[in-house]
C-alpha positions, 0 to 999 in steps of 0.5 A: 828763441826770442820768446824765451828771451822775453820770458827769461828777462821778465823772470830774471831781469825784473822786466827790464827791457834794456837787458834784452838782446834778441828782442831789443828795439835796435835788433828789430831786423834780427828775427828776419836775419835769423830766418834768412840764415836758417833758410840758407842752411843745407842738410848734408845728412839727407844727401849722404843718406841717399848716396849711401842708400844707392851704394847699398843697392849697388852692393846688392846688384853686385852680389846678385851678379856673383850669385848668377855665377853660382846659379850657372855652376848649379846648372852645370852640376845638374847637367853633369848629373843627368849625363852620368845617369843617362850614360849609366842607363845607356851602358846597361841597355847596350849590354842587354841588362834589364832595368826598371826603365827597360823591363816592359819594353820591346827590343825595337823600343830599347834600340830607339831608347839607345838612340835617344839616350845617345843623342841626349848625352851628346846634347848634354856634352855640348851643354856642359862645355857651354856652361864651363865656358860661361862660368870661366868667362864670368869668373874672369870677368868678375875677377879682372874687370867688374870687381876692380872697377866696382871698387874704384867707382864706389871709392870715388863716389864715397869720397865725393859724398864725404867732400860734399858733406864736409862742404855743406857742414863748413858752409852751415858753420860759416852761416852760424858763425856769421849770425852769432857774430852779428848778435854779439855786435848788437850786444856791444851796441847796448 
């Protein structure tokens, strides 16, 4: 800025050094004052960027939690499908119908398969009940606790970030106004 003033005064002020403000002999401390002032400025955008970046990561985490519920529902659906298939196969075997799975098997092997299918079906019944409980728990937890708490915390964090941003901007504006005022006072001394 001082170099610009030197060049401008030389070009437009016919080299009259008394017309200088920033590089006038009275303003010898001005470059140091400007540097100190600039060092005191704080960049509010950096903190806002980091805060908003964290918010995006938190949103992704909440979406992953919601997807976890969907994954459990998919596992429950797979178990229900397996259970239906095994029940249909068990029904065919108990009625003595021949299927592709039982075509080359002996009567004793078929009876072992019937016992195995019965055990697998009862295991799947338990798994399906557990999946239903887990999905219901996750749904209730998300709906009644996690989402509301998430919204409150994120709103508070956002307002805090905006407050910090505004404070830094006001502080920077005050520093700038003080510097501009000191330059105007020096200009009045000439």
